[in-house]
Backbone as JSON, one array per atom type, in Angstrom:
{
  "sequence": "XXXXXXXXXXXXXXXXXXXXXXXXXXXXXXXXXXXXXXXXXXXXXXXXXXXXXXXXXXXXXXXXXXXXXXXXXXXXXXXXXXXXXXXXXXXXXXXXXXXXXXXXX",
  "N": [[-4.25, 25.89, 9.18], [-1.4, 27.32, 10.5], [-0.87, 29.97, 12.83], [1.1, 32.88, 12.24], [4.22, 33.56, 13.84], [5.19, 36.25, 16.09], [7.64, 37.47, 15.44], [7.94, 37.15, 12.7], [6.06, 38.89, 11.58], [7.21, 41.29, 12.44], [9.7, 41.28, 11.13], [8.94, 41.24, 8.4], [7.57, 43.66, 8.34], [9.63, 45.54, 8.85], [11.31, 45.09, 6.63], [9.61, 45.67, 4.41], [8.95, 48.35, 4.96], [11.51, 49.58, 4.94], [12.44, 49.0, 2.34], [10.48, 50.28, 0.76], [10.91, 52.89, 1.55], [13.46, 53.35, 0.54], [12.99, 53.13, -2.23], [11.18, 55.25, -2.52], [12.9, 57.37, -2.07], [14.51, 57.36, -4.34], [12.82, 57.67, -6.48], [9.77, 59.27, -7.54], [7.48, 57.85, -6.63], [4.43, 57.74, -5.34], [2.9, 55.71, -4.49], [4.46, 54.09, -3.02], [4.39, 55.1, -0.49], [2.15, 54.0, 0.62], [2.99, 51.33, 0.91], [5.03, 51.77, 2.73], [3.62, 52.58, 5.04], [2.08, 50.3, 5.35], [4.05, 48.45, 6.01], [4.73, 49.48, 8.51], [2.37, 48.95, 9.87], [2.4, 46.14, 9.86], [4.66, 45.73, 11.46], [3.69, 46.8, 13.83], [1.63, 44.96, 14.38], [3.21, 42.75, 14.92], [4.5, 43.61, 17.27], [2.28, 43.82, 18.94], [1.45, 41.1, 19.04], [3.68, 40.0, 20.29], [3.62, 41.27, 22.82], [1.17, 40.27, 23.7], [1.76, 37.53, 23.87], [3.72, 37.56, 25.88], [2.2, 38.53, 28.03], [0.39, 36.44, 28.38], [2.15, 34.45, 29.17], [3.0, 35.48, 31.65], [0.6, 35.43, 33.07], [0.13, 32.71, 33.21], [2.29, 31.97, 34.78], [1.63, 33.21, 37.18], [-0.57, 31.75, 37.98], [0.6, 29.4, 38.57], [0.96, 27.42, 36.71], [2.76, 25.33, 34.55], [2.46, 24.66, 31.93], [0.05, 25.23, 29.32], [-2.38, 23.55, 29.48], [-3.52, 20.42, 30.78], [-5.28, 19.1, 29.32], [-4.62, 18.11, 26.92], [-4.09, 15.47, 26.8], [-5.34, 12.24, 26.34], [-6.82, 9.13, 27.31], [-6.52, 5.86, 26.06], [-9.27, 3.76, 25.51], [-9.09, 1.07, 25.1], [-6.47, -0.06, 25.62], [-5.44, 1.59, 27.59], [-3.36, 3.38, 27.28], [-1.74, 6.54, 27.37], [-2.45, 9.18, 25.19], [-1.93, 11.83, 22.79], [-4.28, 14.48, 22.42], [-4.67, 15.27, 19.83], [-4.24, 13.02, 18.35], [-5.47, 10.51, 16.18], [-5.56, 7.79, 16.33], [-4.64, 5.23, 18.68], [-1.34, 5.09, 19.96], [-0.19, 2.71, 20.69], [-2.0, 0.37, 20.53], [-3.55, 0.93, 18.3], [-6.24, 1.5, 18.24], [-9.17, 3.53, 17.7], [-9.03, 6.83, 18.93], [-11.04, 8.34, 21.29], [-12.05, 11.59, 21.5], [-13.79, 13.0, 23.04], [-14.1, 11.96, 25.61], [-12.28, 12.65, 28.42], [-9.65, 11.6, 30.21], [-7.64, 11.87, 32.96], [-5.68, 10.11, 33.92]],
  "CA": [[-3.13, 26.76, 8.92], [-0.86, 27.83, 11.76], [-0.69, 31.41, 12.92], [2.49, 33.3, 12.13], [4.75, 34.11, 15.09], [5.32, 37.7, 16.14], [8.87, 37.97, 14.81], [7.75, 37.18, 11.24], [5.39, 40.16, 11.29], [8.16, 42.38, 12.65], [10.72, 41.24, 10.07], [8.3, 41.67, 7.16], [7.29, 45.09, 8.48], [10.87, 46.3, 8.69], [11.79, 44.96, 5.24], [8.72, 46.4, 3.5], [9.1, 49.79, 5.21], [12.82, 50.03, 4.5], [12.51, 48.94, 0.88], [9.64, 51.32, 0.17], [11.56, 54.17, 1.83], [14.57, 53.47, -0.42], [12.41, 53.39, -3.55], [10.62, 56.61, -2.49], [14.0, 58.31, -2.15], [15.09, 57.36, -5.68], [11.82, 58.05, -7.47], [8.62, 59.95, -6.97], [6.32, 56.96, -6.61], [3.68, 57.98, -4.11], [2.31, 54.44, -4.09], [5.36, 53.49, -2.05], [3.98, 55.55, 0.84], [1.21, 52.99, 1.09], [3.78, 50.19, 1.36], [5.74, 52.19, 3.93], [2.69, 52.51, 6.16], [1.71, 48.9, 5.5], [5.14, 47.85, 6.77], [4.6, 49.92, 9.9], [1.24, 48.2, 10.43], [2.88, 44.78, 10.11], [5.54, 45.81, 12.62], [2.81, 47.0, 14.98], [0.97, 43.68, 14.68], [4.22, 41.91, 15.55], [4.68, 44.09, 18.65], [1.07, 43.43, 19.66], [1.49, 39.65, 19.28], [4.74, 39.78, 21.27], [3.1, 41.67, 24.12], [0.12, 39.31, 24.06], [2.43, 36.3, 24.27], [4.37, 37.8, 27.17], [1.16, 38.65, 29.06], [-0.11, 35.07, 28.6], [3.18, 33.75, 29.94], [2.97, 35.97, 33.02], [-0.61, 34.97, 33.73], [0.33, 31.29, 33.52], [3.23, 31.89, 35.89], [0.92, 33.61, 38.39], [-1.47, 30.66, 38.35], [1.4, 28.24, 38.94], [0.91, 26.4, 35.66], [3.96, 25.32, 33.73], [2.02, 24.53, 30.55], [-1.31, 25.74, 29.21], [-3.45, 22.68, 29.98], [-3.3, 18.99, 30.7], [-6.38, 18.54, 28.54], [-4.12, 17.63, 25.63], [-3.83, 14.04, 26.94], [-6.51, 11.36, 26.49], [-6.46, 7.74, 27.58], [-7.14, 4.88, 25.17], [-10.22, 2.92, 26.23], [-8.78, -0.34, 24.88], [-5.26, -0.5, 26.31], [-5.11, 2.49, 28.7], [-2.2, 4.2, 26.97], [-1.99, 7.98, 27.25], [-2.19, 9.68, 23.84], [-2.23, 13.23, 22.58], [-5.65, 14.74, 22.0], [-4.67, 15.44, 18.38], [-4.08, 11.72, 17.72], [-6.68, 9.85, 15.72], [-5.47, 6.39, 16.73], [-3.75, 4.96, 19.8], [0.04, 4.84, 19.53], [0.19, 1.34, 21.03], [-2.86, -0.7, 20.0], [-4.13, 1.34, 17.03], [-7.68, 1.75, 18.36], [-9.54, 4.91, 17.48], [-9.03, 7.6, 20.17], [-12.22, 9.17, 21.48], [-11.59, 12.86, 22.0], [-14.77, 13.57, 23.96], [-13.82, 11.49, 26.98], [-10.97, 13.09, 28.87], [-9.24, 10.92, 31.44], [-6.31, 12.35, 33.36], [-5.02, 9.09, 34.72]],
  "C": [[-2.68, 27.37, 10.24], [-0.71, 29.34, 11.69], [0.8, 31.74, 12.83], [2.98, 33.86, 13.46], [5.03, 35.61, 14.96], [6.54, 38.2, 15.39], [8.78, 38.0, 13.28], [7.09, 38.49, 10.83], [6.37, 41.32, 11.41], [9.21, 42.43, 11.53], [10.13, 41.73, 8.75], [8.01, 43.16, 7.2], [8.52, 45.94, 8.26], [11.35, 46.25, 7.25], [10.93, 45.77, 4.29], [8.88, 47.9, 3.7], [10.44, 50.32, 4.68], [12.92, 50.05, 2.98], [11.68, 50.05, 0.24], [10.24, 52.7, 0.41], [12.71, 54.39, 0.84], [14.04, 53.81, -1.8], [11.81, 54.8, -3.6], [11.72, 57.66, -2.63], [14.58, 58.43, -3.55], [14.11, 57.78, -6.75], [10.64, 58.71, -6.76], [7.37, 59.08, -7.04], [5.6, 57.12, -5.27], [2.97, 56.71, -3.63], [3.18, 53.78, -3.02], [5.07, 53.96, -0.63], [3.01, 54.55, 1.45], [1.96, 51.78, 1.63], [4.57, 50.53, 2.63], [4.83, 52.06, 5.15], [2.2, 51.08, 6.4], [2.79, 48.14, 6.28], [5.09, 48.23, 8.24], [3.46, 49.18, 10.59], [1.67, 46.78, 10.75], [3.79, 44.75, 11.33], [4.72, 45.98, 13.89], [2.08, 45.73, 15.37], [1.96, 42.74, 15.37], [4.46, 42.3, 17.0], [3.48, 43.68, 19.5], [1.08, 41.94, 20.01], [2.57, 39.3, 20.31], [4.25, 40.11, 22.67], [2.02, 40.7, 24.61], [0.72, 38.0, 24.55], [3.08, 36.44, 25.63], [3.34, 37.88, 28.29], [0.57, 37.28, 29.38], [0.87, 34.28, 29.45], [3.19, 34.19, 31.4], [1.73, 35.48, 33.75], [-0.52, 33.48, 34.06], [1.27, 31.12, 34.7], [2.55, 32.26, 37.21], [0.02, 32.49, 38.88], [-0.71, 29.4, 38.75], [1.37, 27.13, 37.92], [2.18, 26.48, 34.83], [3.63, 25.18, 32.25], [0.54, 24.89, 30.48], [-2.4, 24.84, 29.78], [-3.03, 21.23, 29.87], [-4.37, 18.31, 29.86], [-5.91, 18.03, 27.18], [-3.84, 16.12, 25.67], [-5.16, 13.3, 27.12], [-6.0, 9.93, 26.67], [-7.23, 6.82, 26.63], [-8.05, 3.98, 25.99], [-9.91, 1.44, 26.09], [-7.59, -0.78, 25.72], [-4.82, 0.41, 27.46], [-3.89, 3.37, 28.47], [-2.6, 5.67, 26.86], [-1.56, 8.45, 25.87], [-2.47, 11.17, 23.8], [-3.65, 13.38, 22.07], [-5.73, 14.88, 20.48], [-4.52, 14.12, 17.62], [-5.43, 11.16, 17.31], [-6.73, 8.4, 16.19], [-4.46, 6.25, 17.86], [-2.35, 4.61, 19.27], [0.48, 3.4, 19.78], [-0.67, 0.3, 20.32], [-3.54, -0.33, 18.68], [-5.63, 1.57, 17.07], [-7.96, 3.23, 18.16], [-9.65, 5.64, 18.83], [-10.28, 8.46, 20.21], [-11.79, 10.46, 22.15], [-12.56, 13.5, 22.97], [-14.45, 13.21, 25.39], [-12.41, 11.87, 27.36], [-10.68, 12.43, 30.2], [-7.84, 11.37, 31.77], [-5.61, 11.34, 34.24], [-3.63, 8.8, 34.21]]
}
C-alpha cells in the first residue's frame, strides 16, 4: 500500500475541520469538537510530511544527487539488459531478475 501524499492529509484536515465547525454552529453536538481537532491533526500531519519532503529534497541537492539512488537498476545475467529492481523478469529475454546482485553497468 502506498503512502498518502502530504496534500491529501491537508485537504482532508481542512474539510473535516470546516464541516465539523459548521455542524457545531448549527447544533450543540460536542462530539463534533473531536472531529474538529482530528481535522487539525490531519492538517498538521500534512504540514509535517511537506516539510519532510522539502528537507529531503534539499539534502539531495546538497549532495549533488539528482535522484535518490541508482540502486533501482539491475542487469540481467542472461542478456545484459538493464531492468528496474522491482521487475521480476527481464524486459527483453524474460529471464528471472536476481535482485541481490546489483550491477551498475
